[in-house]
C-alpha positions as CSV (number, residue, x, y, z in Angstrom):
1,X,57.2,63.4,86.2
2,X,59.2,62.2,89.2
3,X,60.7,59.4,87.1
4,X,61.7,61.9,84.5
5,X,63.4,64.2,87.0
6,X,65.2,61.3,88.6
7,X,66.6,60.2,85.2
8,X,67.9,63.8,84.6
9,X,69.6,64.1,88.0
10,X,73.1,63.4,86.6
11,X,72.6,66.3,84.1
12,X,71.3,68.6,86.8
13,X,74.2,67.8,89.1
14,X,76.7,68.5,86.3
15,X,74.8,71.7,85.5
16,X,75.0,72.8,89.1
17,X,78.7,72.2,89.5
18,X,79.4,73.9,86.1
19,X,77.5,77.0,87.3
20,X,79.4,77.0,90.6
21,X,82.5,77.4,88.5
22,X,81.0,80.1,86.4
23,X,79.7,81.9,89.4
24,X,83.2,82.0,90.9
25,X,85.0,82.9,87.7
26,X,82.5,85.7,86.9
27,X,83.5,87.5,90.1
28,X,87.1,86.4,90.2
29,X,88.2,87.8,86.8
30,X,87.1,91.4,87.3
31,X,88.2,91.5,90.9
32,X,91.7,90.1,90.0
33,X,92.2,92.5,87.2
34,X,91.0,95.4,89.4
35,X,93.5,94.4,92.1
36,X,96.3,94.5,89.5
37,X,95.4,98.2,88.9
38,X,94.2,97.5,85.3
39,X,92.0,100.3,84.0
40,X,88.2,99.8,84.0
41,X,88.0,100.2,80.2
42,X,90.5,97.4,79.7
43,X,88.6,95.2,82.2
44,X,85.4,96.0,80.4
45,X,86.9,95.0,77.0
46,X,88.2,91.7,78.4
47,X,84.8,90.9,79.9
48,X,83.0,91.8,76.7
49,X,85.0,89.1,74.9
50,X,83.0,86.4,76.7
51,X,80.0,87.4,74.5
52,X,82.2,87.1,71.4
53,X,82.8,83.5,72.3
54,X,79.1,83.1,73.3
55,X,78.0,84.4,69.9
56,X,80.3,82.0,68.0
57,X,79.2,79.1,70.2
58,X,75.5,79.9,69.7
59,X,76.0,79.8,65.9
60,X,78.0,76.5,65.7
61,X,77.1,74.6,68.9
62,X,74.2,72.7,67.3
63,X,76.4,71.4,64.5
64,X,79.1,70.3,67.0
65,X,76.5,68.4,69.1
66,X,75.2,66.7,66.0
67,X,78.6,65.6,64.9
68,X,80.1,64.5,68.2
69,X,77.1,63.8,70.4
70,X,75.9,65.4,73.5
71,X,78.2,63.8,76.0
72,X,81.4,64.1,74.0
73,X,80.8,67.6,73.0
74,X,79.9,68.6,76.6
75,X,82.9,66.9,78.0
76,X,85.3,68.4,75.4
77,X,84.1,71.9,75.8
78,X,84.0,71.9,79.6
79,X,87.5,70.3,79.6
80,X,88.7,73.1,77.3
81,X,87.2,75.7,79.6
82,X,88.9,74.2,82.6
83,X,92.2,74.3,80.8
84,X,91.8,78.0,80.0
85,X,90.9,78.8,83.6
86,X,93.8,76.8,85.0
87,X,96.1,78.7,82.7
88,X,95.1,81.9,84.5
89,X,96.6,80.5,87.7
90,X,100.0,80.6,86.0
91,X,99.8,83.9,84.3
92,X,97.7,87.0,85.1
93,X,98.4,88.8,81.9
94,X,95.6,90.6,80.2
95,X,96.1,88.6,77.0
96,X,95.6,85.3,78.9
97,X,92.5,86.6,80.6
98,X,91.2,87.8,77.2
99,X,91.8,84.5,75.5
100,X,90.2,82.7,78.4
101,X,87.0,84.8,78.2
102,X,86.5,84.1,74.5
103,X,87.0,80.4,74.9
104,X,84.9,80.3,78.1
105,X,82.0,82.0,76.2
106,X,82.3,79.5,73.4
107,X,82.5,76.5,75.7
108,X,79.6,77.6,77.8
109,X,77.4,78.1,74.8
110,X,78.2,74.6,73.5
111,X,77.8,73.1,77.0
112,X,74.4,74.7,77.5
113,X,73.2,73.8,74.0
114,X,74.1,70.1,74.8
115,X,72.3,70.3,78.2
116,X,69.2,72.1,77.0
117,X,68.6,70.1,73.9
118,X,69.1,67.0,76.1
119,X,66.5,68.2,78.5
120,X,64.1,69.0,75.6
121,X,64.6,65.6,74.0
122,X,64.0,63.9,77.3
123,X,60.7,65.7,78.1
124,X,57.3,66.0,76.4
125,X,55.1,69.0,75.6
126,X,53.3,68.4,78.9
127,X,56.5,68.2,81.0
128,X,58.8,70.8,79.3
129,X,57.5,73.7,81.5
130,X,58.3,71.8,84.8
131,X,61.7,70.6,83.5
132,X,62.5,74.2,82.5
133,X,61.5,75.4,86.0
134,X,63.8,72.8,87.7
135,X,66.6,73.7,85.3
136,X,66.3,77.4,85.9
137,X,66.4,76.8,89.7
138,X,69.6,74.7,89.3
139,X,71.3,77.4,87.2
140,X,70.6,80.2,89.5
141,X,71.5,78.2,92.6
142,X,74.8,77.4,91.1
143,X,75.5,81.0,90.1
144,X,74.5,82.1,93.6
145,X,76.7,79.5,95.4
146,X,79.7,80.1,93.2
147,X,80.2,83.6,94.6
148,X,81.1,82.3,98.0
149,X,84.1,80.3,96.9
150,X,85.8,83.7,96.7
151,X,86.1,83.6,100.5
152,X,88.3,80.5,100.6
153,X,91.4,82.7,100.2
154,X,92.3,86.2,99.1
155,X,91.3,87.2,95.5
156,X,95.0,87.7,94.6
157,X,95.7,84.0,95.3
158,X,96.0,82.0,92.0
159,X,94.6,79.0,93.8
160,X,91.1,80.4,93.2
161,X,91.6,79.8,89.5
162,X,92.6,76.2,90.4
163,X,89.4,75.8,92.4
164,X,87.3,77.1,89.4
165,X,89.1,74.8,87.1
166,X,88.5,71.9,89.5
167,X,84.8,72.7,89.5
168,X,84.6,72.6,85.7
169,X,86.4,69.3,85.8
170,X,84.0,68.0,88.4
171,X,81.0,69.0,86.2
172,X,82.2,66.3,83.8
173,X,81.8,63.3,86.1
174,X,78.0,63.0,86.6
175,X,77.1,63.5,82.9
176,X,79.9,61.4,81.5
177,X,79.0,58.5,83.8
178,X,75.3,58.8,82.9
179,X,73.7,55.9,81.0
180,X,71.5,58.3,79.0
181,X,72.6,58.4,75.3
182,X,71.2,61.9,74.7
183,X,68.7,62.9,71.9
184,X,69.3,63.7,68.3
185,X,69.8,67.4,67.5
186,X,67.9,68.8,64.5
187,X,69.1,71.8,62.4
188,X,67.4,75.1,63.0
189,X,67.3,78.0,60.5
190,X,67.8,81.4,62.1
191,X,65.4,84.1,61.0
192,X,66.9,87.2,59.6
193,X,67.3,90.2,61.9
194,X,65.4,92.4,59.5
195,X,62.5,90.0,59.4
196,X,62.2,89.9,63.2
197,X,62.5,93.7,63.4
198,X,59.7,94.2,60.9
199,X,57.5,91.9,62.9
200,X,58.4,93.2,66.3
201,X,60.7,96.2,66.5
202,X,60.2,96.5,70.2
203,X,61.0,92.9,70.9
204,X,64.3,92.9,68.9
205,X,65.5,96.3,70.3
206,X,64.5,95.3,73.8
207,X,66.5,92.1,73.4
208,X,69.6,94.0,72.2
209,X,69.3,96.5,75.0
210,X,68.8,93.7,77.6
211,X,72.1,92.2,76.4
212,X,73.9,95.6,76.9
213,X,72.6,96.3,80.4
214,X,72.7,92.7,81.7
215,X,76.3,92.2,80.6
216,X,77.3,95.6,81.9
217,X,75.7,95.1,85.3
218,X,76.7,91.5,86.1
219,X,80.2,91.8,84.7
220,X,81.2,95.2,86.2
221,X,79.4,95.0,89.5
222,X,82.5,93.5,91.2
223,X,84.5,96.5,90.0
224,X,81.9,99.0,91.3
225,X,81.7,97.3,94.6
226,X,85.5,97.4,95.1
227,X,85.2,101.2,95.0
228,X,83.2,101.2,98.2
229,X,85.2,98.6,100.1
230,X,82.8,95.7,99.4
231,X,85.2,92.7,99.3
232,X,85.5,89.1,100.4
233,X,82.3,87.8,102.1
234,X,80.5,91.2,101.6
235,X,81.2,90.9,97.9
236,X,79.7,87.4,97.8
237,X,76.6,88.6,99.5
238,X,76.3,91.6,97.3
239,X,76.6,89.6,94.1
240,X,74.3,87.0,95.6
241,X,71.7,89.7,96.3
242,X,71.8,90.7,92.6
243,X,71.4,87.0,91.5
244,X,68.6,86.5,94.1
245,X,66.8,89.6,92.7
246,X,67.2,88.2,89.2
247,X,65.4,85.0,90.3
248,X,62.7,86.3,92.6
249,X,61.4,89.3,90.6
250,X,60.6,87.1,87.6
251,X,57.6,85.7,89.4
252,X,55.7,89.0,90.0
253,X,56.8,90.5,86.7
254,X,55.8,87.4,84.8
255,X,52.4,87.4,86.5
256,X,51.8,91.1,85.6
257,X,53.0,90.7,82.0
258,X,50.5,87.9,81.4
259,X,47.6,89.9,82.7
260,X,48.2,93.4,81.5
261,X,49.6,95.1,78.3
262,X,53.1,93.8,78.3
263,X,54.5,97.1,77.0
264,X,53.0,99.0,80.0
265,X,54.6,96.5,82.3
266,X,57.9,96.9,80.6
267,X,57.7,100.7,80.7
268,X,57.0,100.7,84.5
269,X,59.8,98.2,85.0
270,X,62.3,100.4,83.2
271,X,61.4,103.5,85.1
272,X,61.5,101.8,88.5
273,X,64.9,100.2,87.6
274,X,66.3,103.5,86.5
275,X,65.3,105.0,89.9
276,X,66.8,102.1,91.7
277,X,70.1,102.6,89.8
278,X,70.3,106.1,91.0
279,X,69.4,105.0,94.5
280,X,72.3,102.4,94.5
281,X,74.8,105.2,93.9
282,X,73.3,107.4,96.6
283,X,73.2,104.6,99.1
284,X,76.8,103.6,98.2
285,X,78.1,107.1,98.7
286,X,76.3,107.3,102.1
287,X,77.7,103.9,103.1
288,X,74.1,102.5,103.6
289,X,74.9,99.0,102.6
290,X,71.6,97.2,103.3
291,X,69.5,99.7,101.3
292,X,72.2,99.5,98.6
293,X,71.9,95.7,98.4
294,X,68.1,95.9,98.2
295,X,68.2,98.6,95.4
296,X,70.8,96.5,93.5
297,X,68.6,93.4,93.8
298,X,65.6,95.4,92.4
299,X,67.4,96.7,89.4
300,X,69.2,93.4,88.8
301,X,65.9,91.6,88.9
302,X,64.3,94.0,86.5
303,X,67.3,93.8,84.1
304,X,67.1,90.0,84.2
305,X,63.4,90.2,83.3
306,X,64.0,92.4,80.3
307,X,65.3,89.5,78.3
308,X,62.4,87.1,78.8
309,X,60.0,90.0,78.3
310,X,61.6,90.8,75.0
311,X,61.2,87.2,73.9
312,X,57.5,87.2,74.9
313,X,56.9,90.5,73.2
314,X,58.4,89.1,70.0
315,X,56.5,85.8,70.2
316,X,53.3,87.8,70.5
317,X,53.8,88.9,66.9
318,X,54.8,85.5,65.5
319,X,53.2,82.2,64.4
320,X,54.0,79.1,66.4
321,X,56.2,77.6,63.7
322,X,58.3,80.8,63.5
323,X,59.3,80.9,67.2
324,X,62.3,78.5,67.1
325,X,64.0,80.3,64.2
326,X,63.2,83.7,65.8
327,X,64.7,82.6,69.1
328,X,68.0,82.1,67.3
329,X,67.8,85.7,66.1
330,X,67.0,87.0,69.6
331,X,70.0,85.1,71.0
332,X,72.1,86.7,68.3
333,X,70.8,90.2,69.3
334,X,71.4,89.6,73.0
335,X,75.0,88.4,72.3
336,X,75.7,91.5,70.2
337,X,74.4,93.6,73.1
338,X,76.6,91.6,75.5
339,X,79.7,92.5,73.4
340,X,78.8,96.2,73.5
341,X,77.7,96.5,77.2
342,X,80.8,95.9,79.4
343,X,83.3,97.7,77.2
344,X,81.2,100.8,76.4
345,X,80.1,101.1,80.1
346,X,83.7,100.6,81.3
347,X,84.9,103.5,79.1
348,X,82.5,105.8,81.0
349,X,83.7,104.4,84.3
350,X,87.4,105.0,83.3
351,X,86.7,108.6,82.1
352,X,84.6,109.6,85.1
353,X,83.9,107.3,88.1
354,X,82.8,103.8,88.7
355,X,79.4,105.2,89.7
356,X,78.9,105.6,86.0
357,X,78.0,101.9,85.8
358,X,74.6,102.6,87.3
359,X,74.1,106.0,85.7
360,X,74.8,104.6,82.2
361,X,72.4,101.7,82.8
362,X,69.7,104.2,84.0
363,X,70.1,106.4,80.9
364,X,69.8,103.3,78.6
365,X,66.7,102.1,80.4
366,X,65.1,105.5,80.2
367,X,65.8,105.7,76.4
368,X,64.3,102.2,76.0
369,X,61.3,103.4,78.0
370,X,60.9,106.3,75.5
371,X,61.0,103.8,72.6
372,X,58.3,101.7,74.4
373,X,56.0,104.7,74.4
374,X,56.7,105.3,70.7
375,X,55.8,101.7,69.9
376,X,52.6,102.0,72.1
377,X,51.5,104.9,70.0
378,X,52.4,103.2,66.7
379,X,50.5,99.9,67.4
380,X,47.5,99.1,69.5
381,X,47.8,96.6,72.3
382,X,47.3,92.9,71.7
383,X,44.3,91.4,73.5
384,X,45.5,89.9,76.8
385,X,44.1,86.4,75.9
386,X,46.2,86.4,72.7
387,X,49.5,87.2,74.4
388,X,52.1,84.4,74.7
389,X,52.9,83.3,78.2
390,X,55.9,84.8,80.0
391,X,58.5,82.1,80.5
392,X,61.1,82.5,83.2
393,X,64.8,82.5,82.0
394,X,67.2,81.3,84.6
395,X,70.2,81.9,82.3
396,X,70.5,84.2,79.4
397,X,73.3,82.2,77.8
398,X,70.7,79.7,76.6
399,X,71.2,78.5,73.0
400,X,68.6,75.7,72.7
401,X,65.2,77.2,72.0
402,X,63.5,73.7,71.9
403,X,63.2,73.7,75.7
404,X,60.9,76.8,75.7
405,X,57.4,75.4,76.2
406,X,55.9,78.0,73.8
407,X,57.8,76.5,70.8
408,X,56.4,73.6,68.8
409,X,57.5,70.2,70.2
410,X,57.3,66.7,68.7
411,X,56.8,64.1,71.4
């Protein structure tokens, strides 16, 4: 196992640097647009375009990898993303930001497909779980660390876009210089949405909703924080708290979901998260920043767990050979939710107040909780020993399902 991890170090280093750049740009774009006085609904629309690119990339990335190879496709897409980000240092127009978000989503989907299929092809059925754990840790560490580059200079300084572009360029070096040729990518047929819905209505709807609330929270949180004077280093710690919560809470929630009826765990999660959403607004208005950070970490952690729970819930109703094709459908559902989330939520923020970010998320979670109860009455619980294992997801922009240890693997 140690030898395998050592052979994958160049890929992990590239992944870490790439996520540093993503962590910076994810905060920098909404903050920059907010400082320009752009309306929240316009900001939300621009941020939603990332998931349009992500959806396109998820559909075509495997074909591009198969045609160009892992290294060349990774290098080309990351270089294109760097060019788009650097263009934002010359122009701060909404059109440039919008184009950058679409291309960034596409390039990230392709880059992550290359990395994840590479990891899958390099591992065996016995080592995939450990490789996935290391990969998730690298992804979240990069996102967490990227927030703090915001403190190098003021958010209005175009040089921050240059730094983000440099990070993307730096991500090319380790993987391009690696001696590893990369594995062969096989074609995967995506299962129809209707088929997945018939097999697991809760799994598919939960995946769609998780895309809505995840994209709304992590894209619009910088806009919300600006309302209460959380800027510079405080903003980095605030966003870092949300990412830290998204990482830490997957351990206890995963433990509970593997030992109890997964739907009951999901229901309890949604109710707790909705209460935490309301608490965030109350603490923010009272200027109680530490409790506000904690409440945000709780709801962010639960929201991040909704996606892997929806995957596990769906896999509970499928045969082993159906999981890979179903995963493609779930990624599609999540991406559609990601397109809907930021823009629809930002409309409410523009019409009322930025506090609506958490109120909208709370309402959506409570509605999903009602649907969970409906499904619990419609179908009896699966025996615990027949449930599929909860698998931690460090990044919900994953496109390569072969790395999931629950799916069939050919050593």
